[in-house]
C-alpha positions as CSV (number, residue, x, y, z in Angstrom):
1,M,0.0,0.0,0.0
2,K,1.3,3.5,-0.9
3,I,1.3,6.3,1.6
4,L,0.8,9.7,0.0
5,N,0.8,13.1,1.6
6,L,-2.8,14.6,1.2
7,K,-2.1,17.9,3.0
8,S,0.1,19.4,5.7
9,I,-0.1,22.3,8.2
10,L,3.1,23.8,9.7
11,L,3.4,26.5,12.4
12,V,6.9,27.9,12.9
13,L,8.6,30.4,15.3
14,L,11.9,31.9,14.3
15,L,14.5,34.0,16.3
16,I,16.5,36.1,13.9
17,S,19.8,37.0,15.6
18,S,21.5,39.0,12.8
19,H,20.7,40.1,9.3
20,S,23.9,41.3,7.7
21,L,23.2,43.9,5.0
22,Y,19.8,44.8,6.5
23,A,20.8,45.8,10.0
24,E,19.2,49.2,9.5
25,E,16.0,47.8,8.1
26,A,13.0,46.0,9.6
27,I,13.3,42.2,9.0
28,D,11.4,41.1,6.0
29,A,10.6,37.4,6.5
30,S,8.5,37.2,3.3
31,D,11.5,37.7,1.0
32,P,13.4,34.5,0.3
33,T,16.4,36.4,-1.1
34,K,17.2,38.4,2.1
35,V,20.3,37.0,3.9
36,Y,19.6,36.5,7.6
37,T,20.9,34.3,10.4
38,Y,18.1,32.6,12.4
39,A,17.0,29.6,14.3
40,G,13.7,28.2,15.3
41,G,11.3,25.3,15.2
42,G,7.7,24.4,14.8
43,V,4.9,21.8,14.8
44,K,3.8,20.1,11.6
45,Y,0.7,17.9,11.0
46,T,0.4,15.7,7.9
47,D,-2.7,13.9,6.7
48,Y,-2.2,10.9,4.5
49,T,-4.5,9.4,1.8
50,N,-4.9,6.1,3.7
51,D,-6.5,7.8,6.8
52,E,-3.2,7.8,8.7
53,S,-1.5,10.9,10.0
54,M,1.8,12.2,11.4
55,T,2.6,14.8,14.0
56,E,6.1,16.2,13.7
57,I,8.5,18.6,15.5
58,R,10.8,20.4,13.0
59,T,14.0,22.4,13.7
60,I,15.2,24.9,11.2
61,G,18.3,27.1,11.1
62,N,20.0,29.5,8.7
63,I,23.5,30.9,8.9
64,A,24.5,34.0,7.0
65,L,28.0,33.2,5.8
66,S,28.5,36.6,4.2
67,N,26.4,39.4,2.8
68,N,25.7,37.2,-0.2
69,D,25.7,33.6,1.1
70,M,23.7,31.6,3.6
71,L,23.4,28.0,4.6
72,M,20.0,26.6,5.7
73,F,19.4,23.3,7.5
74,E,16.2,21.6,8.6
75,I,15.3,18.3,10.2
76,G,12.4,16.8,12.1
77,Y,11.2,14.0,14.4
78,G,7.7,12.6,14.1
79,W,5.1,10.3,15.4
80,H,3.0,8.3,13.0
81,D,-0.7,7.4,13.8
82,G,-1.8,4.2,12.0
83,D,-0.7,0.6,11.2
84,K,-1.8,0.1,7.6
85,V,1.8,0.5,6.3
86,E,4.9,-1.1,7.8
87,G,7.7,1.0,9.1
88,H,8.9,3.1,12.0
89,K,6.1,4.8,14.0
90,S,8.4,7.3,15.7
91,A,11.7,8.3,14.1
92,I,13.7,11.1,12.3
93,T,11.8,12.5,9.4
94,N,13.2,14.1,6.2
95,G,16.0,16.7,6.4
96,R,17.3,19.5,4.2
97,L,20.5,21.3,3.6
98,R,20.6,24.3,1.2
99,W,23.4,26.7,0.1
100,F,22.1,30.0,-1.3
101,H,24.1,32.7,-3.1
102,L,22.8,36.2,-3.8
103,F,24.0,38.0,-6.9
104,E,23.4,41.8,-7.3
105,M,19.9,42.6,-6.1
106,D,18.2,46.0,-6.2
107,Y,15.5,46.0,-3.6
108,S,14.6,49.6,-4.5
109,V,13.0,48.5,-7.7
110,T,9.2,48.6,-7.1
111,S,8.2,47.4,-10.6
112,G,10.5,45.3,-12.8
113,Y,13.5,43.1,-12.6
114,R,15.5,43.3,-9.3
115,G,18.2,40.6,-9.7
116,W,18.7,36.9,-9.1
117,A,20.2,34.3,-6.9
118,T,21.3,30.6,-7.1
119,Q,21.0,27.6,-4.8
120,I,22.0,24.0,-4.3
121,D,19.4,22.2,-2.3
122,M,19.8,18.7,-0.8
123,Q,16.7,17.0,0.7
124,I,17.3,13.7,2.5
125,A,14.7,11.0,3.1
126,G,13.7,10.3,6.7
127,V,13.6,7.1,8.6
128,M,9.9,7.1,9.6
129,K,7.3,5.8,7.1
130,G,5.7,8.4,5.0
131,T,9.0,10.4,4.9
132,D,11.3,7.7,3.7
133,G,10.8,8.1,-0.1
134,Q,13.7,9.6,-2.0
135,N,16.8,11.8,-1.8
136,T,16.9,14.8,-4.1
137,L,19.6,17.3,-5.2
138,S,18.3,20.5,-6.9
139,I,20.5,23.1,-8.6
140,G,18.9,26.2,-10.0
141,A,18.3,30.0,-10.2
142,L,15.9,32.4,-8.6
143,P,15.1,35.6,-10.5
144,A,13.2,38.3,-8.5
145,F,10.7,40.9,-9.8
146,G,8.7,43.7,-8.2
147,I,5.1,44.1,-9.4
148,N,4.1,47.1,-7.3
149,E,4.6,48.4,-3.8
150,K,2.7,45.5,-2.3
151,W,3.4,42.5,-4.6
152,S,6.6,40.7,-5.5
153,L,7.3,37.7,-7.8
154,F,10.1,35.2,-7.5
155,V,10.5,32.4,-10.1
156,P,12.8,29.6,-8.9
157,M,13.7,27.1,-11.6
158,N,15.7,23.9,-10.8
159,L,17.2,20.7,-12.2
160,V,16.2,18.0,-9.8
161,N,18.1,14.7,-9.4
162,S,16.5,11.8,-7.5
163,W,18.0,8.8,-5.7
164,D,16.4,6.0,-3.6
165,K,16.9,6.4,0.2
166,E,20.5,5.6,1.2
167,F,21.4,6.5,-2.5
168,K,21.2,2.9,-3.6
169,N,19.8,3.8,-7.0
170,Y,19.7,6.9,-9.2
171,N,16.1,7.4,-10.3
172,G,16.5,10.2,-12.8
173,M,16.5,14.0,-13.5
174,G,13.6,16.4,-13.6
175,I,12.7,20.0,-14.1
176,N,11.1,22.1,-11.4
177,I,9.5,25.5,-11.6
178,S,8.0,27.1,-8.5
179,P,6.8,30.7,-9.0
180,L,6.3,32.5,-5.6
181,L,3.9,35.4,-5.3
182,V,4.3,37.6,-2.2
183,Y,1.9,40.1,-0.9
184,G,3.1,42.6,1.8
185,A,0.0,43.1,3.9
186,D,-0.8,45.7,6.5
187,W,-3.0,43.5,8.7
188,W,-0.6,43.2,11.7
189,E,3.1,43.8,12.4
190,G,5.2,42.3,9.6
191,S,2.2,40.7,8.0
192,Y,2.6,39.0,4.6
193,V,1.1,36.2,2.4
194,Q,3.0,33.9,0.2
195,I,1.3,31.9,-2.6
196,W,3.8,29.3,-3.8
197,P,2.8,26.6,-6.4
198,G,5.4,24.2,-7.6
199,Y,5.6,21.4,-10.3
200,T,8.3,18.8,-11.0
201,Y,8.4,16.6,-14.1
202,F,11.1,14.0,-14.6
203,I,12.7,13.7,-18.1
204,S,15.3,11.0,-17.7
205,G,16.0,7.8,-15.8
206,E,13.4,5.4,-14.4
207,L,11.1,8.2,-13.3
208,G,11.3,9.8,-16.7
209,D,10.4,6.5,-18.4
210,K,7.3,6.4,-16.1
211,E,6.4,10.0,-16.9
212,T,6.5,10.8,-13.2
213,G,6.0,14.2,-11.6
214,S,4.2,16.0,-8.9
215,G,2.8,19.3,-7.9
216,N,2.2,21.2,-4.7
217,L,0.6,24.4,-3.5
218,D,1.9,26.2,-0.3
219,I,0.0,29.1,1.2
220,T,1.8,30.9,4.0
221,T,1.0,33.8,6.2
222,G,3.2,35.3,8.9
223,G,4.3,38.3,10.9
224,A,6.4,39.7,13.7
225,I,6.0,39.0,17.4
226,T,8.9,41.3,18.3
227,D,11.6,43.0,16.2
228,T,13.6,39.7,16.0
229,V,10.9,36.9,16.6
230,M,8.8,35.9,13.6
231,W,6.0,33.4,13.1
232,S,4.6,31.7,10.1
233,L,1.7,29.3,9.3
234,T,1.8,27.2,6.2
235,Y,-0.8,25.0,4.5
236,Q,0.4,22.6,1.8
237,K,-1.7,20.6,-0.7
238,N,-0.1,18.0,-2.9
239,F,-1.1,16.9,-6.4
240,D,-0.1,14.1,-8.9
241,V,1.7,14.5,-12.2
242,D,-1.6,15.6,-13.9
243,L,-2.2,18.2,-11.2
244,K,-5.1,16.2,-9.8
245,S,-5.7,16.3,-6.1
246,F,-5.0,13.1,-4.2
247,K,-8.1,11.5,-2.8
248,R,-8.5,9.8,0.6
249,G,-8.9,6.1,0.3
250,V,-8.2,6.1,-3.5
251,D,-4.5,7.1,-3.9
252,T,-3.2,4.5,-1.5
């Protein structure tokens, strides 16, 4: 029986201890290109298509290596509710390590092209069932645009390489595009909304032969508790290669 992620909800608190170039500015947690140092954690709930679920504690950190470089890491530990699928019911969940480099970026541009960044993103399969699928290595670019004073657009594009867990087998390479639309709201201190769809389609290897891919939609809102403590709440919905929503009791 397959176990597929139907939807997830993640609540995170972050303590930002320094923010390099932006020391004289208010922290903008909505902009993925800003170079900050922070640490935090949160609670994540995942609902699966086979009527099982997982509750997870996630830890996240980001180190500003310079004014243009940062290294992000993330890992979790979870508890699985259900016995329909074999595997660990409490264990380490999937982890992530990302290097990010910012090229010249003009944040004063309200409407038009601001600049771009690049990243290398490694995501490691977890030990617990439901998180033990595959390891991926993504390499790509992130151009940034201003739409107006309230809206910004980021267009990450990546080449994605996939391996089985423990890197026993190379599964293939795919193309990912994940346009991020950000709205700077005035609802509360530091308020913002992120609308972040993504789609990956594999073009080579075993996954390419099977015409494999997936989509997701993340919707995040957040804000500031203090000048250096931020919060965010994310809802994630997952889709199949044809962008059809997974269904409970069907896609299992």
